[in-house]
C-alpha positions in Angstrom: -8.3 -18.2 -10.9 -5.4 -20.2 -11.9 -3.4 -18.4 -15.0 -4.9 -19.1 -18.0 -3.0 -21.1 -20.8 -3.8 -18.8 -23.8 -2.6 -15.4 -21.7 0.4 -17.0 -19.9 1.8 -19.9 -22.2 4.3 -22.2 -20.4 3.4 -21.7 -17.1 4.5 -24.6 -14.8 3.4 -23.8 -11.3 0.1 -23.7 -9.3 0.2 -20.1 -8.8 -3.0 -18.2 -8.5 -4.6 -15.1 -9.9 -7.6 -13.5 -8.2 -10.4 -13.1 -10.6 -11.4 -10.0 -11.3 -14.8 -8.6 -12.9 -13.9 -7.6 -16.0 -10.3 -7.9 -18.3 -9.9 -5.8 -21.1 -6.6 -5.7 -23.0 -4.0 -3.3 -21.6 -1.7 -1.3 -23.5 2.0 -2.4 -24.8 4.7 -1.9 -23.4 6.3 1.3 -22.2 9.6 0.6 -24.2 7.7 -0.7 -26.9 9.3 1.8 -29.6 12.7 1.4 -28.9 14.3 -1.0 -31.1 15.7 -4.5 -29.7 19.4 -3.2 -29.5 18.2 -0.2 -27.4 16.6 -2.6 -24.5 19.7 -4.6 -24.1 23.2 -3.4 -22.2 21.6 -2.6 -19.3 24.6 -2.9 -16.9 24.4 -1.9 -13.5 26.4 1.4 -14.2 23.6 2.0 -17.0 20.9 1.5 -14.3 22.7 3.6 -11.4 23.3 6.5 -13.9 19.8 6.4 -15.1 18.6 6.5 -11.2 20.6 9.5 -10.3 19.4 11.3 -13.5 15.9 11.0 -12.0 16.9 11.5 -8.6 16.3 8.1 -7.3 20.0 7.4 -5.6 20.8 8.3 -2.1 23.6 10.5 -2.9 20.8 12.7 -4.5 17.8 12.4 -2.2 16.9 10.1 0.8 14.7 7.3 0.8 10.6 8.6 0.7 9.3 9.1 4.6 5.5 8.3 4.1 4.2 11.1 1.7 0.3 11.9 2.6 -0.9 10.2 -0.6 -0.4 7.0 1.1 -2.7 7.0 3.3 -5.7 7.2 0.9 -6.1 3.6 0.6 -8.9 0.9 -0.8 -12.5 2.9 -0.6 -10.8 6.5 -0.5 -11.3 6.9 3.4 -8.4 8.1 5.3 -6.4 5.6 7.1 -3.0 5.4 8.3 -0.4 3.1 7.3 -0.4 0.3 9.9 1.9 -2.2 8.3 5.4 -1.0 6.4 7.4 -3.6 4.5 11.0 -3.3 2.6 12.3 -5.3 -0.6 15.4 -5.5 -2.1 16.2 -5.1 -5.9 19.6 -6.3 -5.6 21.4 -6.0 -9.1 24.3 -7.4 -10.0 26.0 -7.2 -13.5 27.2 -11.0 -15.7 28.1 -10.8 -19.4 27.1 -6.8 -19.7 23.5 -6.8 -18.3 22.2 -6.2 -14.7 20.7 -9.3 -13.1 18.0 -8.8 -10.7 17.3 -11.3 -7.8 14.0 -12.9 -7.4 12.4 -15.6 -5.3 9.0 -17.8 -5.1 7.4 -17.5 -2.3 6.9 -20.7 -0.1 3.5 -23.0 -0.9 3.3 -23.1 3.1 2.7 -19.4 3.5 -0.4 -17.5 4.4 -0.6 -15.3 1.6 0.5 -14.7 -1.6 1.9 -18.2 -1.5 3.4 -19.0 -4.9 4.2 -15.8 -6.5 7.2 -14.1 -7.6 8.7 -11.8 -5.5 11.7 -9.6 -4.3 13.6 -10.6 -0.9 11.6 -8.5 1.8 9.4 -8.6 4.3 7.8 -6.6 7.1 9.7 -3.4 9.2 10.4 -4.1 12.7 9.6 -1.3 15.1 11.9 1.3 15.2 14.0 -0.1 12.4 14.7 1.8 9.1 13.6 0.8 6.1 17.1 -0.2 4.3 18.2 -2.1 7.4 14.8 -4.1 6.8 15.3 -4.8 3.4 18.7 -5.8 3.8 17.8 -8.1 6.8 15.0 -9.5 4.9 17.8 -10.9 2.3 19.6 -12.4 4.5 16.8 -14.5 6.0 15.3 -15.3 2.8 18.2 -16.3 0.6 21.4 -16.2 2.6 22.6 -12.5 0.9 25.2 -11.6 2.9 25.1 -7.7 4.1 28.2 -7.0 3.8 27.9 -8.1 -0.2 25.7 -5.5 -0.8 25.8 -1.6 -1.8 22.1 0.0 -1.0 22.5 2.8 -3.9 18.9 4.2 -4.4 14.9 3.5 -4.2 11.9 3.1 -6.3 8.4 5.1 -5.4 6.9 3.5 -2.6 3.2 1.3 -3.3 0.4 0.9 -1.4 -1.2 -2.5 -1.4 -5.1 -2.2 -2.4 -7.6 -2.8 0.3 -4.9 -2.8 3.3 -3.3 0.1 5.1 0.1 -1.5 4.1 2.9 0.3 2.3 6.2 -1.1 1.0 9.0 0.8 0.0 11.7 -0.8 -2.5 15.2 -0.4 -1.8 18.0 -0.3 -5.1 21.5 -2.1 -4.3 24.2 -3.3 -6.3 26.5 -6.2 -5.8 29.9 -6.7 -7.4 29.0 -10.2 -8.5 27.1 -13.0 -8.6 26.4 -14.1 -4.9 25.8 -17.5 -3.3 22.2 -18.0 -2.1 20.6 -20.4 -0.4 17.0 -20.3 0.0 15.4 -20.4 3.4 12.2 -23.2 3.2 10.3 -21.6 5.7 9.5 -18.9 3.7 11.1 -19.2 -0.3 10.4 -22.1 -2.6 13.3 -21.0 -4.9 15.5 -18.6 -5.6 16.4 -17.0 -9.0 18.0 -14.4 -11.3 16.6 -13.0 -14.3 18.5 -10.3 -16.4 16.3 -6.7 -16.8 17.4 -6.6 -20.9 15.1 -10.1 -20.9 12.4 -8.3 -19.2 12.4 -5.7 -21.8 12.6 -8.2 -24.7 9.9 -8.3 -27.4 6.8 -10.3 -26.0 8.0 -10.6 -22.0 5.8 -7.9 -20.5 1.8 -7.9 -20.7 -0.1 -5.4 -19.1 -4.3 -5.8 -18.5 -7.0 -3.6 -17.3 -9.0 -4.4 -15.0 -12.0 -3.5 -13.4 -13.8 -4.8 -10.2 -17.9 -4.2 -9.2 -16.6 -2.1 -5.9 -14.3 1.1 -7.6 -11.0 1.3 -6.9 -8.8 4.2 -6.3 -6.6 5.0 -9.1 -9.2 3.5 -11.7 -9.3 5.6 -15.0 -13.1 7.1 -15.4 -14.4 3.4 -16.5 -13.0 1.7 -13.4 -10.6 0.1 -14.8 -7.1 -0.4 -13.5 -3.5 -1.8 -14.6 -2.2 -4.8 -13.8 1.5 -5.5 -15.2 2.8 -9.0 -15.9 6.3 -10.6 -17.2 7.0 -13.9 -18.9 9.5 -15.4 -17.3 10.9 -19.3 -18.2 7.9 -21.5 -17.1 6.1 -18.6 -15.0 4.9 -15.1 -14.4 5.3 -12.1 -12.7 2.7 -9.8 -11.6 1.0 -7.8 -8.9 3.6 -5.7 -6.7 6.3 -6.9 -7.9 5.9 -6.5 -11.6 5.2 -3.1 -11.0 8.3 -2.6 -8.8 10.3 -3.8 -12.1 8.1 -2.2 -14.6 9.0 1.3 -12.9 12.6 0.1 -12.9 13.0 -0.7 -16.1 11.5 2.5 -17.4 14.1 4.6 -15.5 16.8 1.8 -16.7 15.5 2.8 -20.5 14.8 5.8 -19.9 11.5 6.0 -20.7 8.2 7.5 -19.2 7.0 5.8 -16.7 2.8 6.1 -16.9 2.4 5.7 -13.2 4.3 8.1 -12.1 0.9 9.8 -10.7 -0.7 7.0 -9.3 -0.6 5.6 -5.7 -2.1 2.4 -5.4 -0.8 -1.0 -6.5 
């Protein structure tokens, strides 16, 4: 269904979200108990220190491999992961706040057209997943590899109803880079401050239910979907899930999806 104006006021682009069988309001942001001043000052240094404290930097732990939990997808059958992808969570500072690079996928693409995404894509055979994230960021937005310092990772995701896994690689840039979108893949490239995503009213959680029960749902068959209001648009899906985990780590609050392996 097209984005609903009362739910996502100010939406501009023709992005489409699949319609579940039932939607319920979700809970507040995991950081809703923090005061406004506690949600700002999220510099790259702060983010990286908290990633390290959480055991998610490369000097503490390697990028996770393919844990056995990643094999349980879709209708709970054991399926081998047949498609691997990596995305780059590229951070740089401006005015003391960490910003992350985002893209709008081209409307000419076959899937997820027009959606907000992190730079990234499919892993080539024999390619390291970190190299995948760096290569795809260069191909999609012209981010020079020499400017990027991979520093850590966030939890791998399994996309629902497919044997596909995504690895988010966190990286640091010394300054805002010059970026040029490849029009074949990217409609636009932009950045957003983590503090803006953490501000009051930016985060929305919905609880979705489908007739066909999906893994990771609660006893009533509902599972959480995260959304972020950004100027004239909305971030949702796997990208919102990655950003929510990143914000939980950066703000030192509990990540509610710690034990759940499905998006």
